[in-house]
mmCIF file of the N, C-alpha and C atoms, coordinates in Angstrom:
data_MODEL
# 
_entry.id   MODEL 
# 
loop_
_atom_site.group_PDB 
_atom_site.id 
_atom_site.type_symbol 
_atom_site.label_atom_id 
_atom_site.label_alt_id 
_atom_site.label_comp_id 
_atom_site.label_asym_id 
_atom_site.label_entity_id 
_atom_site.label_seq_id 
_atom_site.pdbx_PDB_ins_code 
_atom_site.Cartn_x 
_atom_site.Cartn_y 
_atom_site.Cartn_z 
_atom_site.occupancy 
_atom_site.B_iso_or_equiv 
_atom_site.pdbx_formal_charge 
_atom_site.auth_seq_id 
_atom_site.auth_comp_id 
_atom_site.auth_asym_id 
_atom_site.auth_atom_id 
_atom_site.pdbx_PDB_model_num 
ATOM 1   N N  . MET A 1 1  ? 10.858  -0.965  2.641   1.00 0.00 ? 1  MET A N  1 
ATOM 2   C CA . MET A 1 1  ? 11.130  -0.072  2.533   1.00 0.00 ? 1  MET A CA 1 
ATOM 3   C C  . MET A 1 1  ? 11.375  0.076   1.296   1.00 0.00 ? 1  MET A C  1 
ATOM 4   N N  . LYS A 1 2  ? 12.194  -0.988  1.136   1.00 0.00 ? 2  LYS A N  1 
ATOM 5   C CA . LYS A 1 2  ? 13.101  -1.225  -0.096  1.00 0.00 ? 2  LYS A CA 1 
ATOM 6   C C  . LYS A 1 2  ? 12.067  -0.994  -2.010  1.00 0.00 ? 2  LYS A C  1 
ATOM 7   N N  . GLU A 1 3  ? 10.708  -1.767  -1.508  1.00 0.00 ? 3  GLU A N  1 
ATOM 8   C CA . GLU A 1 3  ? 9.648   -2.111  -2.337  1.00 0.00 ? 3  GLU A CA 1 
ATOM 9   C C  . GLU A 1 3  ? 8.543   -1.244  -2.380  1.00 0.00 ? 3  GLU A C  1 
ATOM 10  N N  . LEU A 1 4  ? 8.746   -0.621  -1.154  1.00 0.00 ? 4  LEU A N  1 
ATOM 11  C CA . LEU A 1 4  ? 7.990   1.342   -1.415  1.00 0.00 ? 4  LEU A CA 1 
ATOM 12  C C  . LEU A 1 4  ? 8.728   1.987   -2.808  1.00 0.00 ? 4  LEU A C  1 
ATOM 13  N N  . ALA A 1 5  ? 10.191  1.793   -1.957  1.00 0.00 ? 5  ALA A N  1 
ATOM 14  C CA . ALA A 1 5  ? 10.934  3.179   -3.261  1.00 0.00 ? 5  ALA A CA 1 
ATOM 15  C C  . ALA A 1 5  ? 10.782  2.871   -4.505  1.00 0.00 ? 5  ALA A C  1 
ATOM 16  N N  . GLU A 1 6  ? 11.209  1.138   -5.069  1.00 0.00 ? 6  GLU A N  1 
ATOM 17  C CA . GLU A 1 6  ? 10.524  0.793   -5.877  1.00 0.00 ? 6  GLU A CA 1 
ATOM 18  C C  . GLU A 1 6  ? 10.206  1.429   -7.033  1.00 0.00 ? 6  GLU A C  1 
ATOM 19  N N  . HIS A 1 7  ? 8.508   1.349   -6.603  1.00 0.00 ? 7  HIS A N  1 
ATOM 20  C CA . HIS A 1 7  ? 7.402   2.237   -6.532  1.00 0.00 ? 7  HIS A CA 1 
ATOM 21  C C  . HIS A 1 7  ? 7.009   3.712   -6.233  1.00 0.00 ? 7  HIS A C  1 
ATOM 22  N N  . PHE A 1 8  ? 7.691   3.463   -5.958  1.00 0.00 ? 8  PHE A N  1 
ATOM 23  C CA . PHE A 1 8  ? 7.864   5.776   -5.055  1.00 0.00 ? 8  PHE A CA 1 
ATOM 24  C C  . PHE A 1 8  ? 6.915   6.396   -7.137  1.00 0.00 ? 8  PHE A C  1 
ATOM 25  N N  . HIS A 1 9  ? 7.108   6.293   -7.321  1.00 0.00 ? 9  HIS A N  1 
ATOM 26  C CA . HIS A 1 9  ? 6.279   6.555   -9.427  1.00 0.00 ? 9  HIS A CA 1 
ATOM 27  C C  . HIS A 1 9  ? 5.382   6.171   -9.578  1.00 0.00 ? 9  HIS A C  1 
ATOM 28  N N  . ASN A 1 10 ? 5.026   5.558   -8.489  1.00 0.00 ? 10 ASN A N  1 
ATOM 29  C CA . ASN A 1 10 ? 3.748   4.708   -9.422  1.00 0.00 ? 10 ASN A CA 1 
ATOM 30  C C  . ASN A 1 10 ? 2.464   5.478   -7.591  1.00 0.00 ? 10 ASN A C  1 
ATOM 31  N N  . TYR A 1 11 ? 2.605   5.912   -6.915  1.00 0.00 ? 11 TYR A N  1 
ATOM 32  C CA . TYR A 1 11 ? 1.604   6.612   -5.407  1.00 0.00 ? 11 TYR A CA 1 
ATOM 33  C C  . TYR A 1 11 ? 1.998   7.418   -5.853  1.00 0.00 ? 11 TYR A C  1 
ATOM 34  N N  . LYS A 1 12 ? 1.187   9.152   -4.797  1.00 0.00 ? 12 LYS A N  1 
ATOM 35  C CA . LYS A 1 12 ? 1.676   10.339  -4.610  1.00 0.00 ? 12 LYS A CA 1 
ATOM 36  C C  . LYS A 1 12 ? 1.996   10.330  -2.594  1.00 0.00 ? 12 LYS A C  1 
ATOM 37  N N  . GLN A 1 13 ? 1.353   9.730   -2.783  1.00 0.00 ? 13 GLN A N  1 
ATOM 38  C CA . GLN A 1 13 ? 2.334   9.553   -0.744  1.00 0.00 ? 13 GLN A CA 1 
ATOM 39  C C  . GLN A 1 13 ? 1.977   8.588   -0.012  1.00 0.00 ? 13 GLN A C  1 
ATOM 40  N N  . ILE A 1 14 ? 2.876   8.028   1.690   1.00 0.00 ? 14 ILE A N  1 
ATOM 41  C CA . ILE A 1 14 ? 2.836   6.872   1.680   1.00 0.00 ? 14 ILE A CA 1 
ATOM 42  C C  . ILE A 1 14 ? 2.061   7.954   3.214   1.00 0.00 ? 14 ILE A C  1 
ATOM 43  N N  . HIS A 1 15 ? 1.055   6.522   3.562   1.00 0.00 ? 15 HIS A N  1 
ATOM 44  C CA . HIS A 1 15 ? 0.403   7.628   4.922   1.00 0.00 ? 15 HIS A CA 1 
ATOM 45  C C  . HIS A 1 15 ? 0.509   6.743   6.113   1.00 0.00 ? 15 HIS A C  1 
ATOM 46  N N  . GLU A 1 16 ? 0.287   4.789   5.774   1.00 0.00 ? 16 GLU A N  1 
ATOM 47  C CA . GLU A 1 16 ? 0.810   4.905   7.705   1.00 0.00 ? 16 GLU A CA 1 
ATOM 48  C C  . GLU A 1 16 ? 1.273   3.315   6.582   1.00 0.00 ? 16 GLU A C  1 
ATOM 49  N N  . ILE A 1 17 ? 1.863   3.202   7.548   1.00 0.00 ? 17 ILE A N  1 
ATOM 50  C CA . ILE A 1 17 ? 2.105   1.295   8.195   1.00 0.00 ? 17 ILE A CA 1 
ATOM 51  C C  . ILE A 1 17 ? 2.212   0.841   8.832   1.00 0.00 ? 17 ILE A C  1 
ATOM 52  N N  . LYS A 1 18 ? 1.469   -0.772  8.696   1.00 0.00 ? 18 LYS A N  1 
ATOM 53  C CA . LYS A 1 18 ? 1.238   -0.954  10.462  1.00 0.00 ? 18 LYS A CA 1 
ATOM 54  C C  . LYS A 1 18 ? 1.601   -2.456  9.790   1.00 0.00 ? 18 LYS A C  1 
ATOM 55  N N  . SER A 1 19 ? 2.333   -3.027  10.889  1.00 0.00 ? 19 SER A N  1 
ATOM 56  C CA . SER A 1 19 ? 2.296   -4.091  10.903  1.00 0.00 ? 19 SER A CA 1 
ATOM 57  C C  . SER A 1 19 ? 2.296   -5.060  12.256  1.00 0.00 ? 19 SER A C  1 
ATOM 58  N N  . ARG A 1 20 ? 2.034   -5.870  11.810  1.00 0.00 ? 20 ARG A N  1 
ATOM 59  C CA . ARG A 1 20 ? 2.014   -6.758  13.239  1.00 0.00 ? 20 ARG A CA 1 
ATOM 60  C C  . ARG A 1 20 ? 2.170   -8.546  13.462  1.00 0.00 ? 20 ARG A C  1 
ATOM 61  N N  . GLN A 1 21 ? 2.346   -8.772  14.496  1.00 0.00 ? 21 GLN A N  1 
ATOM 62  C CA . GLN A 1 21 ? 2.292   -10.833 14.226  1.00 0.00 ? 21 GLN A CA 1 
ATOM 63  C C  . GLN A 1 21 ? 1.725   -11.662 14.729  1.00 0.00 ? 21 GLN A C  1 
ATOM 64  N N  . SER A 1 22 ? 0.994   -12.832 14.321  1.00 0.00 ? 22 SER A N  1 
ATOM 65  C CA . SER A 1 22 ? -0.100  -13.721 15.313  1.00 0.00 ? 22 SER A CA 1 
ATOM 66  C C  . SER A 1 22 ? 0.869   -15.651 14.849  1.00 0.00 ? 22 SER A C  1 
ATOM 67  N N  . GLY A 1 23 ? 1.420   -15.416 16.130  1.00 0.00 ? 23 GLY A N  1 
ATOM 68  C CA . GLY A 1 23 ? 1.449   -16.891 15.763  1.00 0.00 ? 23 GLY A CA 1 
ATOM 69  C C  . GLY A 1 23 ? 2.530   -16.928 14.364  1.00 0.00 ? 23 GLY A C  1 
ATOM 70  N N  . GLY A 1 24 ? 2.829   -17.724 13.970  1.00 0.00 ? 24 GLY A N  1 
ATOM 71  C CA . GLY A 1 24 ? 3.988   -17.483 12.561  1.00 0.00 ? 24 GLY A CA 1 
ATOM 72  C C  . GLY A 1 24 ? 3.665   -16.566 11.932  1.00 0.00 ? 24 GLY A C  1 
ATOM 73  N N  . SER A 1 25 ? 2.695   -15.473 12.118  1.00 0.00 ? 25 SER A N  1 
ATOM 74  C CA . SER A 1 25 ? 2.465   -15.413 11.025  1.00 0.00 ? 25 SER A CA 1 
ATOM 75  C C  . SER A 1 25 ? 2.791   -13.740 10.707  1.00 0.00 ? 25 SER A C  1 
ATOM 76  N N  . ILE A 1 26 ? 2.961   -13.044 9.470   1.00 0.00 ? 26 ILE A N  1 
ATOM 77  C CA . ILE A 1 26 ? 2.894   -11.860 9.735   1.00 0.00 ? 26 ILE A CA 1 
ATOM 78  C C  . ILE A 1 26 ? 2.238   -10.707 9.215   1.00 0.00 ? 26 ILE A C  1 
ATOM 79  N N  . TYR A 1 27 ? 1.352   -9.572  9.343   1.00 0.00 ? 27 TYR A N  1 
ATOM 80  C CA . TYR A 1 27 ? 0.115   -9.267  9.274   1.00 0.00 ? 27 TYR A CA 1 
ATOM 81  C C  . TYR A 1 27 ? 1.017   -7.669  8.983   1.00 0.00 ? 27 TYR A C  1 
ATOM 82  N N  . VAL A 1 28 ? 0.682   -7.126  7.095   1.00 0.00 ? 28 VAL A N  1 
ATOM 83  C CA . VAL A 1 28 ? 1.134   -6.066  6.738   1.00 0.00 ? 28 VAL A CA 1 
ATOM 84  C C  . VAL A 1 28 ? 0.234   -5.152  6.113   1.00 0.00 ? 28 VAL A C  1 
ATOM 85  N N  . ASP A 1 29 ? -0.941  -4.044  6.605   1.00 0.00 ? 29 ASP A N  1 
ATOM 86  C CA . ASP A 1 29 ? -1.259  -3.221  6.398   1.00 0.00 ? 29 ASP A CA 1 
ATOM 87  C C  . ASP A 1 29 ? -0.381  -1.606  5.726   1.00 0.00 ? 29 ASP A C  1 
ATOM 88  N N  . ILE A 1 30 ? -0.896  -1.088  4.184   1.00 0.00 ? 30 ILE A N  1 
ATOM 89  C CA . ILE A 1 30 ? 0.236   -0.169  3.848   1.00 0.00 ? 30 ILE A CA 1 
ATOM 90  C C  . ILE A 1 30 ? -1.202  0.967   3.246   1.00 0.00 ? 30 ILE A C  1 
ATOM 91  N N  . PHE A 1 31 ? -0.833  1.749   3.608   1.00 0.00 ? 31 PHE A N  1 
ATOM 92  C CA . PHE A 1 31 ? -1.725  2.983   3.463   1.00 0.00 ? 31 PHE A CA 1 
ATOM 93  C C  . PHE A 1 31 ? -1.847  4.084   2.246   1.00 0.00 ? 31 PHE A C  1 
ATOM 94  N N  . LEU A 1 32 ? -1.057  3.697   1.179   1.00 0.00 ? 32 LEU A N  1 
ATOM 95  C CA . LEU A 1 32 ? -0.961  4.633   0.373   1.00 0.00 ? 32 LEU A CA 1 
ATOM 96  C C  . LEU A 1 32 ? -2.220  5.702   -0.255  1.00 0.00 ? 32 LEU A C  1 
ATOM 97  N N  . GLU A 1 33 ? -1.963  6.493   -1.050  1.00 0.00 ? 33 GLU A N  1 
ATOM 98  C CA . GLU A 1 33 ? -2.653  7.559   -1.192  1.00 0.00 ? 33 GLU A CA 1 
ATOM 99  C C  . GLU A 1 33 ? -2.072  7.780   -3.061  1.00 0.00 ? 33 GLU A C  1 
ATOM 100 N N  . PHE A 1 34 ? -3.062  7.193   -3.816  1.00 0.00 ? 34 PHE A N  1 
ATOM 101 C CA . PHE A 1 34 ? -2.179  7.703   -5.162  1.00 0.00 ? 34 PHE A CA 1 
ATOM 102 C C  . PHE A 1 34 ? -2.914  8.657   -6.338  1.00 0.00 ? 34 PHE A C  1 
ATOM 103 N N  . GLY A 1 35 ? -2.429  9.403   -7.152  1.00 0.00 ? 35 GLY A N  1 
ATOM 104 C CA . GLY A 1 35 ? -2.917  10.539  -7.626  1.00 0.00 ? 35 GLY A CA 1 
ATOM 105 C C  . GLY A 1 35 ? -4.476  10.373  -8.295  1.00 0.00 ? 35 GLY A C  1 
ATOM 106 N N  . PRO A 1 36 ? -5.032  11.694  -8.873  1.00 0.00 ? 36 PRO A N  1 
ATOM 107 C CA . PRO A 1 36 ? -6.931  11.907  -8.373  1.00 0.00 ? 36 PRO A CA 1 
ATOM 108 C C  . PRO A 1 36 ? -6.871  11.357  -10.482 1.00 0.00 ? 36 PRO A C  1 
ATOM 109 N N  . ASP A 1 37 ? -5.558  11.753  -11.302 1.00 0.00 ? 37 ASP A N  1 
ATOM 110 C CA . ASP A 1 37 ? -5.770  11.429  -12.416 1.00 0.00 ? 37 ASP A CA 1 
ATOM 111 C C  . ASP A 1 37 ? -5.225  9.593   -12.811 1.00 0.00 ? 37 ASP A C  1 
ATOM 112 N N  . GLN A 1 38 ? -5.201  9.053   -11.995 1.00 0.00 ? 38 GLN A N  1 
ATOM 113 C CA . GLN A 1 38 ? -4.706  7.874   -12.331 1.00 0.00 ? 38 GLN A CA 1 
ATOM 114 C C  . GLN A 1 38 ? -5.778  6.910   -12.184 1.00 0.00 ? 38 GLN A C  1 
ATOM 115 N N  . LEU A 1 39 ? -6.482  5.783   -13.059 1.00 0.00 ? 39 LEU A N  1 
ATOM 116 C CA . LEU A 1 39 ? -7.410  5.378   -13.129 1.00 0.00 ? 39 LEU A CA 1 
ATOM 117 C C  . LEU A 1 39 ? -7.546  3.640   -12.326 1.00 0.00 ? 39 LEU A C  1 
ATOM 118 N N  . MET A 1 40 ? -8.408  3.779   -12.206 1.00 0.00 ? 40 MET A N  1 
ATOM 119 C CA . MET A 1 40 ? -8.227  2.822   -10.854 1.00 0.00 ? 40 MET A CA 1 
ATOM 120 C C  . MET A 1 40 ? -8.148  1.111   -11.107 1.00 0.00 ? 40 MET A C  1 
ATOM 121 N N  . GLY A 1 41 ? -8.160  0.543   -12.201 1.00 0.00 ? 41 GLY A N  1 
ATOM 122 C CA . GLY A 1 41 ? -7.346  0.125   -12.719 1.00 0.00 ? 41 GLY A CA 1 
ATOM 123 C C  . GLY A 1 41 ? -5.675  -0.166  -12.457 1.00 0.00 ? 41 GLY A C  1 
ATOM 124 N N  . ASP A 1 42 ? -5.428  0.195   -12.848 1.00 0.00 ? 42 ASP A N  1 
ATOM 125 C CA . ASP A 1 42 ? -4.065  0.594   -13.167 1.00 0.00 ? 42 ASP A CA 1 
ATOM 126 C C  . ASP A 1 42 ? -3.592  0.851   -11.392 1.00 0.00 ? 42 ASP A C  1 
ATOM 127 N N  . VAL A 1 43 ? -3.779  1.662   -11.163 1.00 0.00 ? 43 VAL A N  1 
ATOM 128 C CA . VAL A 1 43 ? -4.372  1.476   -9.376  1.00 0.00 ? 43 VAL A CA 1 
ATOM 129 C C  . VAL A 1 43 ? -4.062  0.589   -8.421  1.00 0.00 ? 43 VAL A C  1 
ATOM 130 N N  . GLN A 1 44 ? -5.240  -0.758  -8.745  1.00 0.00 ? 44 GLN A N  1 
ATOM 131 C CA . GLN A 1 44 ? -4.991  -1.892  -8.682  1.00 0.00 ? 44 GLN A CA 1 
ATOM 132 C C  . GLN A 1 44 ? -3.868  -2.605  -8.995  1.00 0.00 ? 44 GLN A C  1 
ATOM 133 N N  . ASP A 1 45 ? -4.075  -2.690  -10.653 1.00 0.00 ? 45 ASP A N  1 
ATOM 134 C CA . ASP A 1 45 ? -2.270  -3.510  -10.885 1.00 0.00 ? 45 ASP A CA 1 
ATOM 135 C C  . ASP A 1 45 ? -1.122  -2.784  -9.703  1.00 0.00 ? 45 ASP A C  1 
ATOM 136 N N  . ILE A 1 46 ? -0.838  -1.977  -9.606  1.00 0.00 ? 46 ILE A N  1 
ATOM 137 C CA . ILE A 1 46 ? -0.298  -1.515  -9.247  1.00 0.00 ? 46 ILE A CA 1 
ATOM 138 C C  . ILE A 1 46 ? 0.023   -2.442  -7.458  1.00 0.00 ? 46 ILE A C  1 
ATOM 139 N N  . MET A 1 47 ? -1.011  -2.018  -7.015  1.00 0.00 ? 47 MET A N  1 
ATOM 140 C CA . MET A 1 47 ? -0.944  -2.753  -5.196  1.00 0.00 ? 47 MET A CA 1 
ATOM 141 C C  . MET A 1 47 ? -0.899  -4.449  -5.894  1.00 0.00 ? 47 MET A C  1 
ATOM 142 N N  . ASP A 1 48 ? -1.767  -4.660  -7.196  1.00 0.00 ? 48 ASP A N  1 
ATOM 143 C CA . ASP A 1 48 ? -1.759  -6.065  -6.840  1.00 0.00 ? 48 ASP A CA 1 
ATOM 144 C C  . ASP A 1 48 ? 0.288   -6.850  -7.153  1.00 0.00 ? 48 ASP A C  1 
ATOM 145 N N  . LEU A 1 49 ? 0.719   -5.716  -8.168  1.00 0.00 ? 49 LEU A N  1 
ATOM 146 C CA . LEU A 1 49 ? 2.440   -6.492  -7.571  1.00 0.00 ? 49 LEU A CA 1 
ATOM 147 C C  . LEU A 1 49 ? 3.252   -6.367  -6.632  1.00 0.00 ? 49 LEU A C  1 
ATOM 148 N N  . MET A 1 50 ? 2.934   -4.795  -6.060  1.00 0.00 ? 50 MET A N  1 
ATOM 149 C CA . MET A 1 50 ? 3.537   -4.523  -4.750  1.00 0.00 ? 50 MET A CA 1 
ATOM 150 C C  . MET A 1 50 ? 3.351   -6.089  -3.777  1.00 0.00 ? 50 MET A C  1 
ATOM 151 N N  . LYS A 1 51 ? 1.740   -6.401  -3.333  1.00 0.00 ? 51 LYS A N  1 
ATOM 152 C CA . LYS A 1 51 ? 1.869   -7.483  -1.953  1.00 0.00 ? 51 LYS A CA 1 
ATOM 153 C C  . LYS A 1 51 ? 2.031   -8.798  -2.814  1.00 0.00 ? 51 LYS A C  1 
ATOM 154 N N  . SER A 1 52 ? 1.447   -8.615  -4.079  1.00 0.00 ? 52 SER A N  1 
ATOM 155 C CA . SER A 1 52 ? 2.481   -10.315 -4.735  1.00 0.00 ? 52 SER A CA 1 
ATOM 156 C C  . SER A 1 52 ? 4.418   -9.887  -4.512  1.00 0.00 ? 52 SER A C  1 
ATOM 157 N N  . SER A 1 53 ? 5.088   -9.066  -4.053  1.00 0.00 ? 53 SER A N  1 
ATOM 158 C CA . SER A 1 53 ? 6.624   -8.917  -4.432  1.00 0.00 ? 53 SER A CA 1 
ATOM 159 C C  . SER A 1 53 ? 6.782   -9.576  -2.755  1.00 0.00 ? 53 SER A C  1 
ATOM 160 N N  . LEU A 1 54 ? 5.626   -8.040  -1.880  1.00 0.00 ? 54 LEU A N  1 
ATOM 161 C CA . LEU A 1 54 ? 6.401   -8.311  -0.336  1.00 0.00 ? 54 LEU A CA 1 
ATOM 162 C C  . LEU A 1 54 ? 6.009   -9.880  0.580   1.00 0.00 ? 54 LEU A C  1 
ATOM 163 N N  . GLU A 1 55 ? 5.048   -10.008 -0.115  1.00 0.00 ? 55 GLU A N  1 
ATOM 164 C CA . GLU A 1 55 ? 4.725   -11.876 0.203   1.00 0.00 ? 55 GLU A CA 1 
ATOM 165 C C  . GLU A 1 55 ? 5.746   -12.463 0.196   1.00 0.00 ? 55 GLU A C  1 
ATOM 166 N N  . ILE A 1 56 ? 6.015   -12.515 -1.048  1.00 0.00 ? 56 ILE A N  1 
ATOM 167 C CA . ILE A 1 56 ? 7.156   -12.989 -1.202  1.00 0.00 ? 56 ILE A CA 1 
ATOM 168 C C  . ILE A 1 56 ? 8.955   -13.010 -0.680  1.00 0.00 ? 56 ILE A C  1 
ATOM 169 N N  . GLN A 1 57 ? 8.987   -11.584 -0.620  1.00 0.00 ? 57 GLN A N  1 
ATOM 170 C CA . GLN A 1 57 ? 10.241  -11.497 -0.080  1.00 0.00 ? 57 GLN A CA 1 
ATOM 171 C C  . GLN A 1 57 ? 9.601   -12.258 1.432   1.00 0.00 ? 57 GLN A C  1 
ATOM 172 N N  . ILE A 1 58 ? 8.884   -11.102 2.522   1.00 0.00 ? 58 ILE A N  1 
ATOM 173 C CA . ILE A 1 58 ? 8.139   -11.184 3.402   1.00 0.00 ? 58 ILE A CA 1 
ATOM 174 C C  . ILE A 1 58 ? 7.461   -13.068 4.078   1.00 0.00 ? 58 ILE A C  1 
ATOM 175 N N  . PRO A 1 59 ? 8.332   -14.046 4.009   1.00 0.00 ? 59 PRO A N  1 
ATOM 176 C CA . PRO A 1 59 ? 7.648   -15.382 4.274   1.00 0.00 ? 59 PRO A CA 1 
ATOM 177 C C  . PRO A 1 59 ? 6.689   -15.308 5.520   1.00 0.00 ? 59 PRO A C  1 
ATOM 178 N N  . LYS A 1 60 ? 5.668   -15.943 4.614   1.00 0.00 ? 60 LYS A N  1 
ATOM 179 C CA . LYS A 1 60 ? 4.328   -15.935 5.741   1.00 0.00 ? 60 LYS A CA 1 
ATOM 180 C C  . LYS A 1 60 ? 3.508   -14.742 6.526   1.00 0.00 ? 60 LYS A C  1 
ATOM 181 N N  . SER A 1 61 ? 3.509   -14.280 5.249   1.00 0.00 ? 61 SER A N  1 
ATOM 182 C CA . SER A 1 61 ? 3.243   -13.149 5.080   1.00 0.00 ? 61 SER A CA 1 
ATOM 183 C C  . SER A 1 61 ? 1.449   -12.246 4.483   1.00 0.00 ? 61 SER A C  1 
ATOM 184 N N  . SER A 1 62 ? 1.063   -11.526 5.079   1.00 0.00 ? 62 SER A N  1 
ATOM 185 C CA . SER A 1 62 ? -0.039  -10.860 4.167   1.00 0.00 ? 62 SER A CA 1 
ATOM 186 C C  . SER A 1 62 ? 0.083   -9.899  3.794   1.00 0.00 ? 62 SER A C  1 
ATOM 187 N N  . VAL A 1 63 ? -0.059  -9.320  2.604   1.00 0.00 ? 63 VAL A N  1 
ATOM 188 C CA . VAL A 1 63 ? -0.035  -7.956  2.931   1.00 0.00 ? 63 VAL A CA 1 
ATOM 189 C C  . VAL A 1 63 ? -1.466  -7.075  2.281   1.00 0.00 ? 63 VAL A C  1 
ATOM 190 N N  . ASN A 1 64 ? -1.367  -5.877  3.181   1.00 0.00 ? 64 ASN A N  1 
ATOM 191 C CA . ASN A 1 64 ? -2.639  -5.417  2.436   1.00 0.00 ? 64 ASN A CA 1 
ATOM 192 C C  . ASN A 1 64 ? -2.428  -3.801  2.141   1.00 0.00 ? 64 ASN A C  1 
ATOM 193 N N  . ILE A 1 65 ? -2.293  -3.713  0.762   1.00 0.00 ? 65 ILE A N  1 
ATOM 194 C CA . ILE A 1 65 ? -2.434  -2.185  0.434   1.00 0.00 ? 65 ILE A CA 1 
ATOM 195 C C  . ILE A 1 65 ? -3.685  -1.384  0.444   1.00 0.00 ? 65 ILE A C  1 
ATOM 196 N N  . ILE A 1 66 ? -3.812  -0.174  1.215   1.00 0.00 ? 66 ILE A N  1 
ATOM 197 C CA . ILE A 1 66 ? -5.074  0.054   1.362   1.00 0.00 ? 66 ILE A CA 1 
ATOM 198 C C  . ILE A 1 66 ? -4.758  1.769   0.667   1.00 0.00 ? 66 ILE A C  1 
ATOM 199 N N  . THR A 1 67 ? -6.023  2.243   0.006   1.00 0.00 ? 67 THR A N  1 
ATOM 200 C CA . THR A 1 67 ? -6.151  3.185   -0.690  1.00 0.00 ? 67 THR A CA 1 
ATOM 201 C C  . THR A 1 67 ? -6.029  4.228   0.162   1.00 0.00 ? 67 THR A C  1 
ATOM 202 N N  . SER A 1 68 ? -5.920  5.186   -0.213  1.00 0.00 ? 68 SER A N  1 
ATOM 203 C CA . SER A 1 68 ? -5.717  6.397   1.420   1.00 0.00 ? 68 SER A CA 1 
ATOM 204 C C  . SER A 1 68 ? -5.894  7.975   0.651   1.00 0.00 ? 68 SER A C  1 
ATOM 205 N N  . ARG A 1 69 ? -6.193  8.456   1.571   1.00 0.00 ? 69 ARG A N  1 
ATOM 206 C CA . ARG A 1 69 ? -7.403  10.422  1.115   1.00 0.00 ? 69 ARG A CA 1 
ATOM 207 C C  . ARG A 1 69 ? -6.022  11.104  1.923   1.00 0.00 ? 69 ARG A C  1 
ATOM 208 N N  . GLY A 1 70 ? -5.722  12.192  0.526   1.00 0.00 ? 70 GLY A N  1 
ATOM 209 C CA . GLY A 1 70 ? -5.108  13.172  2.489   1.00 0.00 ? 70 GLY A CA 1 
ATOM 210 C C  . GLY A 1 70 ? -5.545  13.596  3.189   1.00 0.00 ? 70 GLY A C  1 
ATOM 211 N N  . ARG A 1 71 ? -4.971  14.670  3.952   1.00 0.00 ? 71 ARG A N  1 
ATOM 212 C CA . ARG A 1 71 ? -6.829  15.462  4.482   1.00 0.00 ? 71 ARG A CA 1 
ATOM 213 C C  . ARG A 1 71 ? -6.333  16.409  3.583   1.00 0.00 ? 71 ARG A C  1 
ATOM 214 N N  . ASP A 1 72 ? -5.803  17.142  2.857   1.00 0.00 ? 72 ASP A N  1 
ATOM 215 C CA . ASP A 1 72 ? -6.601  18.251  2.117   1.00 0.00 ? 72 ASP A CA 1 
ATOM 216 C C  . ASP A 1 72 ? -7.956  17.711  0.846   1.00 0.00 ? 72 ASP A C  1 
ATOM 217 N N  . ASN A 1 73 ? -8.126  16.634  0.812   1.00 0.00 ? 73 ASN A N  1 
ATOM 218 C CA . ASN A 1 73 ? -9.124  16.283  0.060   1.00 0.00 ? 73 ASN A CA 1 
ATOM 219 C C  . ASN A 1 73 ? -10.087 15.789  0.925   1.00 0.00 ? 73 ASN A C  1 
ATOM 220 N N  . LEU A 1 74 ? -9.975  15.874  2.048   1.00 0.00 ? 74 LEU A N  1 
ATOM 221 C CA . LEU A 1 74 ? -12.003 15.430  3.074   1.00 0.00 ? 74 LEU A CA 1 
ATOM 222 C C  . LEU A 1 74 ? -12.761 16.037  2.840   1.00 0.00 ? 74 LEU A C  1 
ATOM 223 N N  . CYS A 1 75 ? -13.475 15.836  2.671   1.00 0.00 ? 75 CYS A N  1 
ATOM 224 C CA . CYS A 1 75 ? -14.690 16.402  2.801   1.00 0.00 ? 75 CYS A CA 1 
ATOM 225 C C  . CYS A 1 75 ? -15.160 17.171  4.326   1.00 0.00 ? 75 CYS A C  1 
ATOM 226 N N  . ARG A 1 76 ? -15.474 18.510  3.752   1.00 0.00 ? 76 ARG A N  1 
ATOM 227 C CA . ARG A 1 76 ? -15.307 18.648  5.329   1.00 0.00 ? 76 ARG A CA 1 
ATOM 228 C C  . ARG A 1 76 ? -17.300 18.965  5.212   1.00 0.00 ? 76 ARG A C  1 
ATOM 229 N N  . PHE A 1 77 ? -17.466 19.707  6.461   1.00 0.00 ? 77 PHE A N  1 
ATOM 230 C CA . PHE A 1 77 ? -19.305 19.820  5.854   1.00 0.00 ? 77 PHE A CA 1 
ATOM 231 C C  . PHE A 1 77 ? -19.692 20.782  7.377   1.00 0.00 ? 77 PHE A C  1 
# 
């Protein structure tokens, strides 16, 4: 949570955090919404930085940062 708080200005909203453990490994999926005006290259840099930092702080972890959209941005048919 501390790492997410340190980067709160880089993303728009946290949608979900999932974690699971298998053997000695920890797997973390973090679903973040980014602003529509942010360039994908900048978003990727932010995700890479957060992933690296979290994996250092959580031994034997694999972190995935996944872009997500809010419900109000979903297409409706």
